[in-house]
C-alpha positions in Angstrom: -0.1 0.0 0.1 1.3 3.3 -1.1 4.7 2.3 -2.2 5.4 5.6 -3.5 5.3 6.8 0.0 7.6 4.3 1.6 10.0 6.8 3.2 7.1 8.8 4.7 5.4 5.6 6.0 8.7 4.6 7.7 9.1 8.0 9.4 5.5 8.1 10.4 5.5 4.5 11.8 8.6 5.5 13.8 7.4 8.7 15.3 3.4 8.4 15.3 1.9 5.6 17.3 -1.6 6.2 16.0 -0.3 5.9 12.3 1.5 2.8 13.2 -1.6 1.3 14.8 -3.9 2.3 11.8 -1.3 1.0 9.3 -1.0 -2.2 11.1 -4.8 -2.6 11.3 -5.1 -2.0 7.7 -2.6 -4.6 6.7 -4.3 -7.1 9.3 -7.6 -6.6 7.7 -6.2 -7.1 4.2 -4.6 -10.4 5.3 -7.9 -11.4 6.8 -9.9 -10.4 3.7 -7.5 -12.3 1.4 -7.6 -15.4 3.6 -11.5 -15.3 3.4 -11.6 -14.8 -0.3 -9.2 -17.7 -0.9 -11.2 -20.1 1.5 -8.5 -20.1 4.2 -10.7 -18.4 6.7 -14.5 -18.7 6.7 -16.5 -15.6 6.6 -19.8 -14.7 5.0 -19.9 -12.2 2.0 -21.6 -9.8 4.3 -18.7 -10.1 6.9 -16.2 -9.7 4.0 -17.9 -6.4 2.8 -17.8 -5.0 6.4 -14.1 -5.6 6.5 -13.4 -4.1 3.2 -15.4 -0.9 4.3 -13.3 -0.8 7.5 -10.0 -1.3 5.5 -10.9 1.4 3.0 -11.7 3.8 6.0 -8.3 3.1 7.5 -6.6 3.5 4.1 -8.2 6.9 3.8 -7.0 7.9 7.2 -3.4 6.6 6.3 -3.3 8.5 3.1 -4.5 11.7 4.7 -1.8 11.3 7.4 0.8 10.9 4.7 -0.3 13.9 2.8 -0.2 15.9 6.1 3.3 14.7 6.9 4.6 15.5 3.4 3.0 19.0 3.5 4.8 19.6 7.0 8.2 18.1 5.9 8.5 19.7 2.3 
């Protein structure tokens, strides 16, 4: 996720506990969704959709924090 912001993500994870928390939550949801879609973990389609919405919300937060960081450090 956001490979073009690798440096910013690394810095944010090191200096912002909230960013690190939501970044990790996003990745955990991504793994859980992939496992469900691949039949490794059993979830209903409705449960998967809820997880996808949560993941998207976290991704939006991560992206906003990256943009704010870039603005402050450019």
